[in-house]
N, C-alpha and C positions, 0 to 999 in steps of 0.2 A: 539512763532508764527512761523510757517513753511513758510518762505518767498518764497520758490520755487513755491507756488501756485499763488503768486502775482508778484514777481520781475522776469520777464522772458525776459531779454534784447535781446535775439536772436529770439524771437517770433514776426512774422509780426503783429499779433493781438495786442500785448503789445506795439510795436513800434508805431502803428497807433494811439493808445490812451492809454498812460500810466497813465492817471490821476485817474481813478477809483482805480487802484492798490495803488497809493499814498495815497488815502483816507484810505484804510485799514492799510497801514503801519503807518500812523500818529496816527490812533485810537488805535493801538496795544501797542506801546512803542516808546521810543525816540531813541533807538539804536538797530539795528537788525544785527546779524551776518548772512550772507547768504552764504551757500555752493556753490551757483551758480557761484560766482566770488571770493569767500574767502575774502569778504570785510564786513565792518560794514556800513550798510546803515543809513544815518542820514536824516530823512525826514522833520523835523520841521524848520520853518523859523528862530526862535530864535537861535537854536542850529547851523544851517548852518552859519548864520551871525556871531555868536560868534566864532565858530571854524575857520572861514576864517581869523580871527585876532589872533588866539592862536599860539604863537611861539613854543609850544610843538608839533606842527605838521609842516610838511614841504613838499614841492613838491619833494624834494630829501632828502636822508639821508646821502649822501656821504660826506657832509661837517663835519659829526660827526662820521660816522661809515664806515667800509668796508662792502662790500656785505656779507661777511662771518659773521662779527660781528653782523650784522642786521638779520642774519638768512635767507638771500636771495641768490639765485643762480645768479652769474654774467651773463649778456647777452652773447650770443655766439659771438666770435671774428668777425664772418662774419657780424654782425649787427653794428659794430663799426662806420662806416660812419654816420649812422643815429644818434647814441648817441653822437658822437662828435658834430654834428650840433645841436642837441637838447639840450645838456647839457651846451652849452655856451650862451644860450638865457635866458632872465630874467624870462620866464615862468616857467622853471624848476631849478632855482637857489634859494638859500637862502643867507641871510647875512653871510659874508660881501661882497661876490662877487655880489649878487643881488643889494645891496645898491649902490655899485660903478658903476656898469653898467647902472642901471636904472637912476642914477643921471646924467651920461654922455649922455645917449640917450635923456633924457628930455631937455638937453641943446640944442639939435638939433631939436627934435620933439616938438617944443614949441606950446603953445596955439595960438601964432601969426602966425605960419606956417599953423596951421589948419584953422584959419580965412582966411588966404590968399588963401587957397584951395577952398573956397566957390564958387568963379566964375568958377573955373576949374570943380568942381562937377556939377555945374548947366549947364555948356556947354556940358559936356559929357552926362548928363541925358537928356538934351533937344534933342540931336542928337539921342540917343537910343530910347527914347519915341516917337520922331517925326517919325523915320523910322518904329517903331512898329505900330503906329497908321495908317501911310500911307499904310502899308501892310494889314490892317484890322485885326491885331492880330497875334496870333501864340503862341509859347511857351514862356510865360512871364519869366520863370526861365532862360532859356538859352539865350534869346534875350535881356533881361533887367536886371533881378536880378543879374546874374553872371558877365556880362561884366562891369557893372558900377563900383563896388568897385575894381575889378582887374585893370581896366584901370586907375582909380584914383591913386591907389598905384604904378602902373608902371610909371605914370607921375611923381609922387612924388619921386620915386627912380631914375628917369632919364633913364629908360630902353627904348631902341629904339622901335618904333612901330612894326618894322619887327620881333622882338623877343617876343613880348607879348603873342603870342599864346602858348608859352611854359610854362607860369606861372601857369595856372589853373591845367593842368595835373600834374605838379610837386607837387603843393600844395595838390591836392587830394590824390596823392600816399603817401605823407609824413603824412598827417592827418589820414590816415588809421591806423597808429600805436597808435593813441589816443583812438581807440575803445577798448572795453574790450576783453582781451585775443586774440590779433591779431594772425592769423595763419602765417605759414612760407612764403606762397605766398605773403601775405600782406607785410611782413617784406622785402622780396626780392624786391618788387616794391619800398618800402620806401628807402631802401638802394641805389638803382639805382638812384632815384630822388634826394636823398641827395647828391650823388657824382656829378651828372650833374648840379644841381642847385648851389652847392658850387663852382664848377669849373667856372660856368658862372659868378657868383658874384665876384670871385677872379679876373677874367679878367676885370670886370667893375671897381672894386676898383683900380686896377693897372692903368687903363686909367684915372680915376679921380685924382689919385695922380699926374700924369703928367699934366693933363688939368682939373682943377677944373671947375665945372658947378654949376648953381643955383639949385641944387637938394639935396635930403636928403643924398645920399651917400657921396657927397662932404662935407656936414655938419658933418656927422659922422666921417669922416677923420680928420676934423679940430677941433673938440671939445676936450677940455682938462680940467682936474680938477685943483684945486688951487695948488696942488703939482706938476702939469705938467703931471699927468697920462692921457694916452689916451686909446682908445679902441684898442685891438689887432685886427688883421685881421680876426681871427676866430670869435671874438665877434661881429664884424661888419657884417660878413656873417650871423651869427645866428640871429642877430637883424633884418636884412632885410627879412630873411625867416619868422621870427615870424610875422613881420608887414604884410606880405602877408597872411600868414595862418590865424592868429587870426584876422587880419584886414578886412578879406572879408567873412569868413565863417558865422559869426553872421549876417552880412548884407544880404548875399544871402538868408539864410534861414529865416530870419525875414521878408524879402520881399515876398518870395513865400508862406511861411506858413501864413504870415499875410494877403495876399490876399485871401487865402483859408479860413481863419477865417472870413474875411469880407463877402465873398460870402455865407457863412453859417449863417450869421447874417445880412440879408438884411436891417432890421430896423436901425442897427448901421451904415451900409454903407450909407444909405440914410441921416442919421444925419450928417455924415462926409462930404458928397457931398454938403449938404445944407449949412454947416458952416465950412469953411476952418480954422477958428480960433481954432477948436477942434484938429487940426492935431498934435501939439506937445504932448498933453496929450494922444491922441490915439496911437501914436508911443510907448509911455511908456507902455500903456496897451497891445499893441501887443507883446512887449518884455516880459511882465509878463505872459500873458495868455497862450501863446504857446512858451515856452522858447527854443531858438535855441541850447543852450548847456545844456543838461539835467543833467549832472553829472560832478563833479570836484573832482579829487582824491587827497588825502593827505596821507602822511605816519605819523604814530604816533611815535614821537621821545622819548617821555616820557609818562608813563601811564597817561591817562585822564579818567574822569568820566562824563558820559552823562546820566542824569536822573537816577542816582543810579546804572548804569551799568559801570563797569570798562572796558575800552578798552585798552589792554596792548601794551606796546612798541613793535614795530615790525609789528603791524597791519596796514592795509590800510583802510582808511575811504572813503566812497563814499558820498560826500555831494550832495544831490539830489536837484539841483536848481529848477527843474520843480515842485517838490513837495512843496518846500519852497515857491514858487510863487503862490501856490494854498492853502496856509495854512489859515484856517479861524481865527486863532489866530492873524494873521497879516494883513488880508484883509477882508473887509466886502463883503459878497457874492462872494467869490473868484472864484467860478465856473461860474460866470456871466461875460460875456464880455461886458464892458461898456466904450465906447469912451469918456464919460463924467466923468470918474473916476478922482477925483482931483489928480494932480501929487504929492501933499504933502502927499496924503494917499496911494501912490503907491511905497512903498519901496521895490521894487523887487531887487533880487540879481543877475540878469542876467549878469551883468558886474563884478561880484565878489565883494570883499571887502578887506581891509587891503593892505599889500604891493603888492599883486598880482592883485589889481584892474586893469581892462583893460585900458592900456595906450591909446588905440585907440577909446575909447567910444565917445568922442566928434566928431570924424570923422565919426563914424558909424551913429550917430544921424543926422549929416549933410547929409549924403548920403541917409538915409531913408526919411528924410524930402523932399529932392529934388525929388526922384522917386515917392513917394506916392503923393506928391503935384501935380506933373505934370500929373500923370495918372488920378488922381481924376478930374483934370481940363480938360485935353485934351481927355479923353475917358470916358465921363460921363455915357455911356451906356455899358461899358465893362461888359461882362458876361462870366461865365464859360461854357466850351463846354463839359467837361467830368470830372468825379470825379478822382482826382489824386491818385497815389500810392506813398508809401514811400520807400526811400532807406533802405537798410538792416542795416545801422549803427544806433545805439541808442544814443551814447554819443553826437555826432554832428548830430542832427536829422533834416532831411529835405526831401522834395519831389523829385521825379525823374523828374517831369515836371509839368507845369500848363498851359494847353491849353485854351485860351480865344479867343473871337472875340469882335471886337470893335463895 
């Protein structure tokens, strides 16, 4: 199958609605090599879920091979600040470093800490939604969806309010490098943001070493393993950046994309407004139906076989989360948006699986429940003013704005 007719990650038409293309990919075969990105596309739910747990694949290969041994060109030296930041976070590490760092971070970012954030999330959401309703509406994306998770993470890390405006631009510039084949301008912005954000956090960590506070940065400084091992300064910096980037992108795009989905399904929106008890299941359905992270990349460290096709070592696979979440082999009527879909039947892969399962998933669900719950209750007649447009990015897929009136 010639995937170039279907997988077009730079096409605005494809970005706006990739799901018909996924149907073609699933019906053709289980693994497609695409010349568009020189990747193997994996579109089926079973294969995506299985490969997320397969240790023959990795987010990096540098724990086993050099760039040259793996047949890859090293990144330019000018990109080093980004890679230093990125390569010390658990998203792009494999065992044993991933195991050590995740275990230490989990000691600080505990379920209890997330539970204790519930009133903080509610307070911030109430203020944002209250102001939004009082103003009669506006851009839901920039005025509610974006500031909620960024403010929550800033409070969690202990970042002063006067500095919080810096976080979203830094995050956006760094996340540009997670798109397919980023250009040099994107890399330049990511490097600059990596240097600035790392320098800021280095100063914050230095302050917390002198004067601990009841925040996550202080907790990360204090954690130690049974053998006395602690996080290095770079590992703490990379962890804080990852918590911001991964911890808010999914929430922002699920909020805006989710309301766009609800506006296009007024019968489902009416059900949700009539019965708030449907909200937890509806959030899982929103996460499945229009997946905020469409694709997750992994390197093939040893030859694998997918549906009779050998994918050789040195290849890169693109696990298509958006396609997996619409796979009829895993979901009944997958292209139907149903807020009453039973959670037990909604085994979406939006937060990943295996050792890289999203550490911030409980917090994301807490934030989504707060903002959707408040808007459903406080703005029962909220309606869309104009059809939104999509940002050019495909991997982290979201709207440019969502203008509504109350």
